Every structure is written in C-alpha cells, then in structure tokens.
C-alpha positions in Angstrom: -111.9 146.1 -220.8 -111.5 149.9 -219.7 -110.2 152.4 -222.0 -109.0 155.9 -220.7 -111.1 158.8 -221.6 -110.8 159.6 -225.2 -112.4 160.8 -227.9 -112.4 157.7 -229.9 -112.5 155.5 -226.9 -115.0 152.4 -227.1 -116.1 150.9 -223.8 -115.0 147.9 -223.2 -116.1 144.4 -221.3 -112.8 143.0 -220.6 -112.4 143.8 -216.7 -115.8 142.8 -216.5 -115.3 139.6 -217.8 -112.0 138.8 -216.0 -113.6 139.6 -212.9 -115.8 135.9 -213.1 -115.7 134.4 -209.3 -113.0 132.0 -208.7 -113.8 128.1 -209.0 -114.7 126.7 -206.3 -112.1 124.0 -204.4 -113.0 120.9 -203.7 -113.1 120.1 -199.7 -112.5 117.4 -197.6 -114.1 114.4 -198.1 -116.9 113.7 -195.7 -117.2 110.8 -193.0 -119.9 108.2 -194.2 -123.2 109.0 -191.9 -124.6 105.7 -190.0 -126.4 103.0 -191.7 -123.6 103.0 -194.4 -122.1 99.2 -195.2 -120.2 98.2 -192.6 -121.9 99.5 -189.8 -122.8 97.4 -186.9 -126.5 95.8 -186.9 -127.9 94.5 -183.9 -128.5 90.8 -183.9 -132.6 91.0 -183.7 -135.3 93.4 -183.9 -136.2 95.8 -181.2 -138.8 94.4 -179.0 -137.9 90.9 -179.4 -136.8 89.2 -176.4 -132.7 89.4 -175.6 -132.5 91.9 -178.7 -130.2 94.7 -177.3 -131.1 98.5 -177.8 -128.9 101.1 -177.6 -129.1 104.3 -175.2 -131.1 106.8 -176.5 -133.7 106.0 -178.9 -135.2 102.6 -179.6 -133.6 101.1 -182.7 -131.5 98.4 -183.3 -128.5 97.3 -181.3 -125.1 99.3 -181.5 -126.9 102.4 -183.7 -126.0 105.6 -181.5 -129.5 107.1 -180.3 -130.2 110.0 -182.3 -130.3 113.5 -180.2 -134.1 114.8 -179.4 -135.6 117.0 -181.9 -136.9 119.6 -178.9 -133.9 122.8 -179.2 -132.7 124.7 -175.9 -134.1 128.2 -176.6 -131.4 130.7 -175.2 -132.7 132.2 -172.3 -133.1 135.9 -172.5 -132.8 138.5 -169.9 -136.0 139.3 -168.1 -135.0 143.1 -166.8 -135.8 145.7 -169.6 -132.3 147.4 -169.2 -130.4 144.0 -169.9 -132.6 143.9 -172.9 -132.2 147.2 -174.0 -128.5 146.9 -173.3 -128.3 143.4 -176.1 -130.8 145.7 -178.4 -128.3 148.6 -178.2 -125.0 145.9 -178.5 -127.0 144.5 -181.4 -127.7 147.2 -183.4 -123.8 149.1 -182.5 -122.3 146.1 -183.5 -124.6 145.4 -187.1 -124.0 149.2 -187.8 -120.3 149.2 -187.3 -119.8 146.0 -189.6 -122.1 147.8 -192.4 -120.3 150.7 -192.2 -117.0 148.7 -192.4 -118.3 146.6 -195.6 -120.0 150.0 -197.0 -116.0 151.3 -196.8 -114.3 147.7 -198.1 -116.9 147.6 -200.8 -115.8 150.5 -202.7 -112.0 150.3 -201.6 -111.2 147.4 -203.7 -112.8 149.2 -207.1 -110.4 152.7 -206.1 -106.8 150.5 -205.7 -108.0 148.5 -208.8 -108.6 152.0 -211.0 -105.4 153.6 -208.9 -103.3 150.6 -210.3 -104.9 150.7 -213.8 -104.3 154.6 -214.1 -101.0 154.1 -212.7 -100.2 151.5 -215.4 -101.7 154.1 -218.0 -99.7 156.8 -216.7 -96.3 154.6 -216.6 -97.6 153.7 -220.3 -97.9 157.5 -221.4 -94.3 158.5 -220.1 -92.5 155.3 -222.2 -94.8 156.4 -225.1 -93.8 160.1 -224.6 -90.1 159.1 -225.7 -89.1 159.9 -229.3 -86.5 157.9 -229.3 -88.5 154.8 -228.6 -90.4 155.2 -231.8 -86.7 156.0 -233.7 -85.7 152.6 -232.0 -88.4 150.4 -232.6 -88.6 151.5 -236.6 -84.6 151.4 -236.5 -83.7 148.3 -235.1 -85.1 144.3 -235.4 -86.6 142.5 -232.2 -83.6 141.0 -229.8 -82.9 140.7 -226.0 -79.7 143.4 -227.1 -82.6 146.1 -228.4 -82.4 149.7 -227.4 -86.2 149.5 -227.5 -85.8 146.4 -224.6 -83.0 148.4 -223.1 -85.6 151.3 -222.7 -88.4 149.3 -221.6 -86.4 147.4 -218.8 -84.8 151.0 -217.4 -88.8 152.3 -217.3 -90.1 149.0 -216.0 -87.2 148.9 -213.0 -87.5 152.9 -212.3 -91.4 152.8 -212.0 -91.5 149.2 -210.0 -93.9 147.8 -212.7 -93.9 144.3 -213.2 -93.5 144.6 -217.0 -93.5 147.5 -219.7 -94.0 145.8 -223.3 -93.6 147.8 -226.4 -94.9 146.0 -230.0 -95.3 146.9 -233.3 -97.9 147.2 -235.4 -97.8 143.5 -236.3 -98.2 142.6 -232.6 -94.9 141.5 -232.0 -93.0 142.1 -228.5 -89.8 144.1 -229.1 -89.5 144.2 -224.9 -90.2 141.7 -222.4 -89.4 140.9 -218.7 -88.8 137.3 -220.2 -86.5 137.9 -223.0 -87.4 134.6 -224.4 -91.1 135.7 -225.1 -89.6 139.2 -227.4 -90.7 138.2 -231.1 -93.5 136.5 -230.7 -97.0 138.0 -230.6 -98.7 139.6 -227.5 -101.0 137.4 -225.9 -103.5 139.3 -225.9 -105.5 141.6 -228.4 -104.1 144.8 -229.4 -106.6 145.9 -231.5 -107.8 149.1 -229.8 -104.7 150.7 -228.7 -103.4 150.5 -232.3 -106.1 151.5 -233.8 -105.2 155.0 -231.0 -107.4 154.1 -228.3 -106.0 154.1 -224.6 -106.8 151.4 -222.9 -107.2 150.5 -219.3 -108.2 146.8 -218.1 -107.3 144.3 -215.4 -106.8 140.9 -217.2 -104.8 137.5 -217.2 -101.4 137.3 -219.6 -98.4 135.4 -219.4 -97.4 137.0 -216.4 -100.5 136.4 -214.4 -103.1 138.7 -213.7 -102.6 142.4 -213.6 -103.3 145.9 -214.2 -102.7 147.4 -217.1 -102.6 150.8 -219.2 -101.7 150.6 -222.9 -100.9 153.9 -225.0 -100.4 153.7 -228.8 -96.7 154.7 -229.5 -97.0 157.5 -232.1 -93.5 158.3 -234.3 -92.2 161.8 -235.1 -94.8 162.7 -238.1 -97.8 161.6 -236.1 -98.3 158.5 -237.6 -99.0 155.1 -234.8 -95.4 152.8 -235.4 -96.8 150.6 -232.0 -97.8 150.7 -228.7 -96.6 150.6 -225.4 -98.8 148.2 -222.5 -97.6 148.6 -218.9 -98.7 146.5 -216.1 -98.9 146.5 -212.8 -99.1 143.2 -210.8 -102.5 142.6 -208.8 -101.0 141.0 -205.8 -99.9 144.4 -204.7 -103.5 145.5 -205.2 -104.5 142.8 -203.2 -102.0 143.5 -200.4 -102.6 147.0 -200.6 -106.4 146.1 -200.0 -105.5 143.5 -197.2 -103.0 146.0 -195.7 -106.0 148.5 -195.8 -108.5 146.3 -193.8 -106.7 145.7 -190.7 -106.5 149.6 -190.2 -110.3 149.8 -190.8 -111.0 147.1 -188.1 -109.0 149.0 -185.4 -111.8 152.0 -186.6 -114.4 149.6 -186.4 -113.5 148.0 -183.2 -112.9 151.8 -181.8 -116.5 152.4 -183.3 -118.1 149.8 -181.5 -116.3 150.6 -178.1 -117.5 153.8 -178.0 -120.8 152.3 -178.9 -120.7 149.8 -176.2 -119.4 152.2 -173.6 -122.9 155.0 -175.3 -125.0 151.5 -174.7 -124.0 150.6 -171.2 -124.6 154.3 -169.9 -127.7 154.6 -171.5 -128.8 151.5 -169.4 -127.6 152.5 -166.5 -129.8 155.6 -167.0 -132.5 153.1 -168.0 -131.8 150.8 -165.3 -132.8 153.9 -162.2 -135.6 155.3 -164.1 -137.2 151.7 -164.4 -135.6 150.5 -160.8 -134.3 147.3 -162.8 -137.9 146.0 -163.6 -138.7 144.0 -166.4 -140.9 144.4 -169.4 -143.8 142.9 -168.2 -143.7 143.8 -164.1 -143.6 147.3 -166.3 -146.7 146.3 -168.3 -148.2 144.8 -165.2 -147.6 147.6 -163.1 -149.3 149.9 -165.5 -152.2 148.0 -165.9 -152.9 148.0 -162.0 -152.2 151.5 -161.5 -155.1 152.0 -164.5 -157.4 149.9 -162.5 -156.1 151.1 -159.2 -156.5 154.9 -160.0 -160.1 154.4 -162.0 -161.2 152.5 -158.7 -159.8 154.1 -155.5 -163.1 156.7 -154.1 -160.2 159.2 -153.8 -159.6 161.7 -156.1 -155.4 161.6 -157.8 -154.3 164.5 -159.8 -150.6 163.7 -161.1 -148.3 166.8 -161.8 -145.3 167.2 -163.9 -142.0 169.6 -162.6 -143.7 172.6 -164.5 -147.2 172.2 -163.3 -148.8 170.4 -166.2 -151.4 167.6 -165.3 -150.3 164.2 -166.2 -152.8 162.8 -165.3 -156.2 162.9 -163.5 -158.4 160.1 -162.5 -162.5 159.8 -162.4 -162.8 160.6 -158.9 -160.9 163.2 -158.9 -162.3 164.8 -162.3 -165.7 164.5 -160.8 -164.7 166.2 -157.3 -162.5 169.2 -159.4 -165.8 169.6 -161.8 -164.1 168.3 -164.8 -165.4 166.8 -168.0 -165.7 162.7 -167.6 -162.3 161.0 -168.5 -160.8 164.8 -167.8 -158.4 163.5 -171.5 -158.7 167.0 -172.4 -156.8 168.5 -169.3 -153.6 165.9 -169.6 -150.9 168.4 -170.8 -152.5 171.2 -169.9 -151.6 174.1 -166.8 -153.2 173.4 -163.5 -154.1 177.2 -163.2 -155.7 177.1 -166.7 -158.0 173.9 -165.8 -158.9 175.5 -162.6 -158.7 179.1 -162.6 -156.8 181.1 -159.7 -158.0 180.0 -156.2 -157.3 178.2 -153.5 -157.7 174.7 -155.1 -155.0 175.3 -157.7 -152.7 177.4 -154.9 -152.7 174.0 -152.7 -152.3 171.6 -155.3 -149.6 173.3 -157.1 -147.9 173.3 -153.4 -148.0 176.9 -152.6 -149.9 176.3 -150.0 -147.6 174.2 -147.6 -149.3 171.0 -145.3 -151.1 168.5 -144.6 -155.1 167.8 -145.0 -155.5 171.1 -146.7 -159.0 172.4 -147.2 -160.3 173.5 -150.2 -163.7 174.6 -151.6 -164.2 174.0 -155.3 -167.6 174.6 -156.1 -170.3 173.5 -153.7 -167.5 171.1 -152.6 -165.5 170.7 -149.4 -162.4 168.9 -150.6 -159.5 168.0 -148.7 -156.2 168.0 -150.6 -153.0 166.3 -149.5 -149.5 166.6 -151.8 -146.2 164.8 -152.3 -143.2 165.5 -154.9 -141.8 162.9 -156.9 -138.3 162.4 -157.8 -138.7 164.0 -160.9 -139.6 167.6 -159.4 -143.8 166.7 -160.2 -146.5 165.9 -157.7 -148.9 163.4 -157.0 -151.7 165.1 -155.3 -154.9 163.3 -153.4 -158.4 164.5 -152.9 -161.1 163.8 -150.6 -164.5 165.1 -150.6 -165.4 166.5 -146.9 -169.0 167.8 -148.1 -171.0 165.8 -146.1 -168.8 165.1 -143.3 -168.7 169.4 -143.3 -172.6 169.5 -143.6 -172.9 166.8 -140.4 -170.1 169.3 -138.5 -172.6 172.1 -139.1 -175.5 170.1 -138.2 -173.4 168.9 -134.9 -173.1 172.8 -134.2 -176.6 173.2 -134.6 -177.5 170.4 -132.3 -175.2 171.3 -129.6 -176.1 174.8 -129.6 -179.9 173.4 -129.5 -179.2 171.5 -126.7 -177.3 174.4 -124.5 -180.5 175.9 -125.6 -182.9 173.3 -124.1 -180.6 173.4 -121.1 -180.7 177.2 -120.4 -184.5 177.2 -121.1 -185.0 174.4 -118.5 -182.8 176.0 -116.1 -184.6 179.1 -117.0 -188.1 177.1 -117.3 -187.6 175.8 -113.7 -186.8 179.3 -112.2 -190.3 180.6 -113.8 -191.8 177.4 -112.4 -190.3 178.1 -108.9 -191.2 181.6 -109.3 -194.6 180.7 -110.0 -195.1 178.5 -107.1 -194.2 180.8 -104.5 -196.4 183.3 -106.2 -199.4 180.7 -105.4 -198.2 179.4 -102.4 -198.3 183.2 -101.3 -201.9 183.6 -102.6 -200.8 186.6 -105.3 -202.8 184.8 -107.8 -203.3 188.1 -109.5 -199.6 188.1 -110.4 -199.4 184.8 -111.3 -201.4 185.3 -114.1 -199.8 187.9 -114.9 -196.6 186.5 -114.7 -197.7 183.6 -116.9 -199.1 185.8 -119.3 -195.7 187.9 -119.7 -193.2 184.9 -120.1 -195.7 183.0 -122.6 -196.5 186.2 -124.7 -192.5 187.2 -125.1 -192.2 183.8 -127.5 -195.2 184.3 -129.2 -194.3 187.7 -130.3 -190.9 186.9 -131.1 -192.2 183.8 -133.5 -195.3 185.9 -134.7 -192.7 188.2 -135.8 -190.5 186.2 -138.2 -193.2 184.5 -139.8 -195.3 187.5 -140.8 -192.2 189.2 -142.3 -190.2 185.8 -143.3 -192.9 183.8 -145.2 -190.7 181.0 -146.3 -191.4 178.3 -143.4 -187.7 177.0 -143.5 -185.8 180.8 -143.0 -188.3 181.4 -140.3 -187.7 178.1 -138.4 -184.2 179.2 -138.7 -184.7 182.5 -137.4 -186.7 181.3 -134.3 -184.3 178.6 -133.5 -181.3 181.1 -134.2 -183.1 183.9 -131.8 -183.5 181.2 -129.4 -179.5 180.5 -128.8 -178.6 184.1 -129.7 -181.1 185.0 -126.4 -179.5 182.4 -124.3 -175.9 183.6 -125.3 -177.0 187.0 -124.1 -177.0 188.0 -128.2 -180.6 190.3 -129.0 -181.2 189.0 -132.6 -184.0 191.2 -134.5 -185.3 191.9 -137.7 -184.7 194.7 -140.0 -187.8 197.0 -140.3 -187.3 196.5 -143.7 -187.5 192.9 -143.8 -189.8 191.4 -146.2 -189.4 187.9 -147.9 -192.0 186.0 -150.1 -192.8 182.3 -150.3 -191.3 182.1 -153.5 -188.0 180.8 -153.3 -186.0 178.5 -155.7 -183.7 177.4 -153.8 -184.6 177.7 -149.8 -182.1 175.1 -148.8 -179.1 176.7 -149.8 -180.2 180.3 -148.6 -180.3 178.4 -145.0 -176.8 177.4 -145.6 -175.8 180.8 -146.3 -178.1 182.9 -143.7 -177.0 179.8 -140.7 -173.3 180.6 -141.8 -173.9 184.4 -141.4 -175.6 184.7 -138.3 -173.6 181.8 -137.2 -170.7 184.3 -137.5 -172.5 187.3 -136.3 -173.4 185.8 -133.2 -169.8 184.8 -132.5 -168.7 188.6 -133.6 -171.4 189.9 -131.1 -171.3 188.0 -128.1 -168.3 190.1 -126.6 -169.4 193.6 -127.7 -170.9 196.2 -125.5 -174.5 196.3 -127.6 -174.4 192.6 -128.4 -177.1 192.8 -131.2 -177.5 191.2 -134.6 -179.5 192.7 -137.2 -180.6 190.5 -140.1 -182.5 192.2 -143.1 -184.0 190.0 -145.9 -186.0 191.5 -148.5 -187.4 191.1 -152.2 -186.0 193.7 -155.2 -187.7 193.5 -158.2 -189.5 190.4 -159.2 -186.4 187.5 -158.7 -183.8 189.6 -156.5 -182.8 188.4 -152.9 -180.6 191.1 -151.0 -179.7 189.5 -147.4 -178.3 192.1 -144.7 -176.8 190.9 -141.4 -175.0 193.7 -139.0 -173.6 192.8 -135.8 -172.2 194.9 -133.2 -168.6 193.3 -132.5 -165.4 194.9 -133.6 -165.9 194.5 -137.6 -163.8 193.5 -140.6 -160.3 195.7 -141.3 -160.6 196.8 -144.6 -157.3 195.2 -145.8 -158.8 191.7 -144.8 -162.3 191.9 -146.2 -161.3 189.8 -149.3 -159.0 186.9 -147.1 -161.9 186.5 -145.0 -163.6 184.6 -148.0 -161.0 182.3 -148.4 -160.8 178.8 -147.0 -158.7 178.3 -143.9 -159.1 181.8 -142.6 -160.4 182.1 -139.5 -160.0 184.0 -135.7 -161.4 180.9 -134.0 -159.7 178.3 -132.3 -160.6 175.3 -134.8 -163.2 172.6 -133.0 -162.0 168.9 -132.6 -164.2 167.8 -134.8 -163.6 169.9 -138.3 -161.6 173.0 -139.4 -162.8 176.1 -138.7 -162.4 178.8 -142.1 -164.9 177.5 -144.0 -168.5 178.8 -143.6 -168.0 182.1 -145.4 -165.8 180.1 -148.3 -168.5 178.1 -148.4 -171.4 181.2 -148.1 -169.5 182.6 -151.7 -169.0 179.8 -153.7 -172.8 179.2 -153.1 -173.6 182.6 -153.7 -172.0 182.8 -156.7 -172.6 179.6 -158.1 -176.5 181.1 -158.3 -174.9 184.4 -160.1 -175.0 186.2 -156.8 -172.3 188.6 -155.2 -171.2 188.2 -151.5 -169.4 191.0 -150.0 -168.5 193.0 -146.0 -168.9 196.3 -145.2 -169.0 198.5 -142.1 -172.2 198.8 -140.5 -173.6 202.4 -139.7 -173.3 201.9 -135.7 -170.0 200.0 -136.0 -168.8 196.2 -136.1 -169.6 194.3 -140.0 -172.1 194.1 -142.2 -172.3 191.1 -144.6 -174.3 191.7 -148.0 -175.4 188.7 -150.5 -177.4 189.7 -153.5 -179.0 187.1 -155.0 -180.1 187.8 -158.4 -182.4 184.7 -159.3 -183.6 183.6 -155.5 -187.1 184.1 -156.7 -189.1 182.0 -158.7 
C-alpha cells in the first residue's frame, strides 16, 4: 500500500505484496525420449552376427544414432577491419538494448504512480463536494440513492473504472455494479477512515486497479466516510505497451546511427591497416623489429612534425646517440642532432639522393623517402671507410703521377749524364750529379729539421714532390717548429693533407704558384697550423660555407664525391676542442688557420 503525503500517513506495503510474480503457466507436454517403453529394440546385441546396427553411433537396431559431441565453432573473420566492425556493432547493439531497458524499467513505475495520483485526484474532487457527505448521512444505501447518482456522474465524467463511496461501517453506498451496494468493501478501509489518504495498486471485486482513497469529511470537520476511486490497471498496461513501439523506433534509429558510424570507422581502419588481419599486423611488427635492428644500415623514421618515431641500432651508432636511443623517441630532430647538414638532410630541407653528411668523425650517405601520413623514413650508410680509401687512392694516384714524372725527368738526367760522359766532360758530369742529388736532400733535411714528427715530415716531403711535378713550390714558413710530442699524429696528418691538397689545387693556376705551410707549437700543448696559397682566395661571404658538406668548386671524381675535405677537417678539429677558419693571406690568396689546444703531450 502507498499513501499520499500526509502528516498522519503511515507507509503501506499492499503495493509490494500485490506486485508478486504471476503464476507460471503450464507448458505442453514434452515428447518422450528414446528408450521409453514402446521404442523398438534390436533383436540382437551389437557385434553379434546378423545384428543390424543403425547409422551413426553403434547401438541397438532401429535406435537413431546420437549426434557427435564435436561442436563447430562459428568462424570469425580474420581481417582486422571485420573484427572491429563486428565488435563495434555488438557494442552499439548492447548499449542500445541497455539504454532501452533502463528507460522502460522506470517507465512502468512512473505510469503506475501517474495512475494512482490520478485516482487520488478524482477521489479528492469527489470528496470535496459537501452535498455528497450530506447525502451519505441523510439517505439510506440503494441503487437510486443520491450518493450512487453522484458517484456514477463522477465516474462517467472522469473515465474511472469505479467510484465507491462508503460509510464509517465500511458498507458501500455506491458501486458500478448496483447489486454490490450495501455490501462491505473487499479491502480494509481502516487507513482511509482514520483520516489518511491512500494510493495503492491492489486486487478488488473488479480486478486489479490503481486506487486512490480519501476520507469524506462533513461540514463540521468530522469524518463520515470515504471515497475510493479506481483506474483499471489494464489501461496502465496499455499505455506501457503503447510506449514500447516508439521506444523501439528510437532504439532502432540509434542502433542504425551506431552501425553507420561503426561502418565509417571500419572503412577508415580498412584504409589504414590495408585490409590485414590482426595476426598479420602482429607478425609484420615482429618482422619489422627484427629487420630494423639486424640490418647494417641506419633507419630513422620521422612524423609529420619532424619528431623522431624510430631509430634503429645502426642509426644510433652512426649518429652518435646513446645505445637503444629510447630517450630520443618523440623529440624533435633538431633538438637531438643540433643544427647542421645532417639534420637538414634527414628533415628534407636539402633535396636530392645519396646526400653526403658528416656526423662527428663519420661520413654518411643519406636518402629520404616521404610516407603517406606526412612523415618520412631516412636511411644512413657509413661512408667513412670508403672516403678514407678514396683519399688513399687519390694520394696513390698522385704518387704514381709523381713517380711517372720523376721517371721521365730521371731519364732526361741520365741522358744528359750519358752525353757529358761521352763528350769527356767528366768534371761537368760530377757537378751535374751533385747538384741534382743535393736539391732533394736539401728539401728532406729542411722538413725533418723543423718538423720532428715522422708522419708529418713524410707527408710534407711527399707533398713537396707532388707539388714540384705540378709546377707548384711547396715551402715551409720560417717560423715552423713542431716537436715530436703529438697526441694524435694521424688526425693532424688528415687535417694537413686535406689543407695542402686544396692549396695545391688553388695555386696550380696562379701566377706565383706557391704554397706555404707553417706548423708551430704555442705554449705547452697547443699546435697552430697555417696553410697559405697564391690562388684567388675565398670571398668573405663564403668563408663559412666552404666548411659545409658537399660544397666544392671542383668537378666530382668518378669514385667519390667532392666537398667533404674541409667539412671533415672542421669536424676533426672541433672534436679535439680546436677551431678551423679561413682568411686572406698577406700576399693574396687564402690562409687556412687551425688551432688545436690539446694536441701536444
């Protein structure tokens, strides 16, 4: 029982009791199972001669075989997009069903409450008529009484199932069925006669109904009876059932919208996954990881914003990053590598294929391929050893050319010496031999006297020979003085060899054709290297540009690229904490200056 809000109201429990489950209806009898009496049996046991067996499971004759216990699993689609689409459709259907159920669950209670409140409002309106209380006290019960007429008028006007007026004794004074007038009500009227308004759904003589009961008060304020109004519960159920089709339409629309969204999402995923299955994707990822970390080429993957997505082990080694390079993922390329040609090549700011870059002591060849999502994948190959071999090949070719020229000159000198001997000019022949041998000895002695390191001395003697054959005079500056205490003589040989080669190329076509080398020690540990040439010099606007990779004024050789020598010089010098620059020589031409602060022990 449910009562309306009232200070004197007490909670009832009739409604909860009335909402007990409906009794289950008995279903049709199930057919008998095989094996009951009357089922045909085989004349013989299985295995005996002549005993027939039914198809399927071996057993008695005529007994149908049981189906196998193996169940076929519903095949699921292998493609990732199909699985995602099915999952999304299942989620959309589940959410739609859940939302519909959550809406319909309280809807029944709301309709019940509305029906009870409507019944209570009709009862309150009827009880507010003072003539009804007067007629109840002044007339006896009967089908033609004023109370019955007033109640029926209210029932017909409101569409209620019944309007019952009862006295303090619980006797009906009105009822839709006149024969029930004068009988006691079927439910306990104690609460309403005690002055409390009651709302409930209960069973009565007319069936299940939503009820509202209010006390009937006379003019002097005394309770003289009660008015009970009932709304047929079938109408409430009809309203609930009538709301279900509309709800199903909305649910169907929501499900269709969810299915459409799922289909659109699946199409996007289809394009992104290239119609692969999940197993294929996981296999590709595993293969990619194994391949990237096993190949001997560096691979760097970038996103559309220039951030690093992947760096394999070889790329981390070539770029001088920490092993694993896990800390650089997601960082900007310029922040990791710093400004320079390597970052420009990998970021795509320098177009072309097989671009050269110098990173630390390494010479790298880089290629960059854009991806569909706006990013890029760059590959790196180590060309340091190849460049070293190329430089050695250049030196070897230079020495071969020098030897070929010396052989030619030596043949001329021998011919001259033979002519002097045949003419009997023995004194002139001795003087000629002494002069020729003394020139070479003087050059070697001058170099070894001022440059104590044997590698640098040998390099300068060889370069002097090459320079002489090219018509260029290579000389040492008077201030040259280098002790044999170099920390890294091989590095200084590379620096000096590159600078001298460039100087010889620049001075070869000039008027004076002179290259001057100055090597000296400053302080206990610093070495200063100066290489001057009589060439055209370097314009002030391009004195920094010449130290970048790929910059050169000469035609490239067949076996290697140009424009790496000066870039490698600067990297080697800066790696040792020094500096390399170019200026203008006193007599014109270029002057390259290298300072190595920690070159001496």
